[in-house]
C-alpha positions as CSV (number, residue, x, y, z in Angstrom):
1,I,-33.5,23.7,7.8
2,H,-36.2,25.7,5.9
3,N,-37.3,26.9,9.4
4,L,-34.1,28.6,9.8
5,G,-34.4,30.3,6.6
6,L,-31.5,28.4,4.8
7,G,-32.0,27.0,1.4
8,L,-31.1,23.5,0.5
9,A,-27.8,24.5,-1.3
10,W,-26.6,26.5,1.9
11,S,-27.4,23.5,4.0
12,F,-25.3,21.2,1.7
13,L,-22.5,23.7,1.7
14,I,-22.5,23.9,5.5
15,V,-22.5,20.1,6.0
16,A,-19.8,19.8,3.3
17,G,-17.6,22.4,5.1
18,A,-17.9,20.6,8.4
19,Y,-16.7,17.3,6.6
20,V,-13.9,19.1,5.1
21,V,-12.8,20.5,8.6
22,I,-13.1,17.0,10.1
23,A,-11.1,15.5,7.3
24,V,-8.3,18.2,7.7
25,I,-8.2,17.5,11.5
26,A,-8.0,13.7,10.8
27,A,-5.1,14.2,8.2
28,L,-3.1,16.4,10.7
29,I,-3.5,13.7,13.2
30,A,-2.4,11.0,10.9
31,V,0.6,13.0,9.8
32,R,1.7,13.5,13.5
33,F,1.2,9.7,14.1
34,F,3.2,8.5,11.1
35,K,6.1,11.0,11.7
36,K,6.7,9.4,15.1
37,L,6.9,5.8,13.6
38,S,10.4,4.4,13.2
39,P,11.3,2.3,10.1
40,P,11.0,-1.5,10.2
41,E,14.8,-2.2,10.9
42,R,14.3,-6.0,10.9
43,T,12.4,-6.1,7.6
44,I,14.9,-3.8,5.9
45,A,17.8,-6.1,7.0
46,G,15.9,-9.3,5.9
47,A,15.3,-7.7,2.6
48,K,18.9,-6.7,2.1
49,A,20.0,-10.3,3.2
50,T,17.6,-11.8,0.6
51,A,19.0,-9.7,-2.1
52,D,22.5,-10.6,-1.2
53,V,21.7,-14.2,-1.4
54,L,19.9,-13.9,-4.7
55,K,22.8,-11.9,-6.2
56,S,25.2,-14.9,-5.4
57,A,22.7,-17.6,-6.6
58,K,23.4,-19.3,-9.9
59,P,20.4,-19.8,-12.2
60,R,19.5,-23.3,-12.9
61,P,18.4,-24.4,-16.5
62,A,14.8,-25.1,-16.8
63,P,13.7,-28.6,-17.3
64,S,12.8,-29.5,-20.9
65,V,9.2,-30.4,-21.3
66,S,7.9,-32.5,-24.2
67,G,4.9,-31.7,-26.3
68,D,2.4,-33.8,-24.1
69,G,3.4,-32.0,-21.0
70,H,5.9,-34.7,-19.5
71,K,9.4,-34.0,-18.6
72,A,11.8,-35.3,-21.2
73,L,14.4,-37.9,-20.2
74,T,17.9,-36.5,-20.5
75,P,20.9,-38.8,-20.7
């Protein structure tokens, strides 16, 4: 690097610039790739079905627990 007449700071800037260019190219490729993807239809349908089931479910009372950690007997 010193043989080319460049200082160390200029060398770092050139390498950093090359990495920025590579990162921008990779980001553009990733954006193109993700735009082509379709949404997960089966997952969305499954989540909606689960939400519908949970909306209609009735909450159950929690079992009472005694001080020693055992379930209390209820008549």
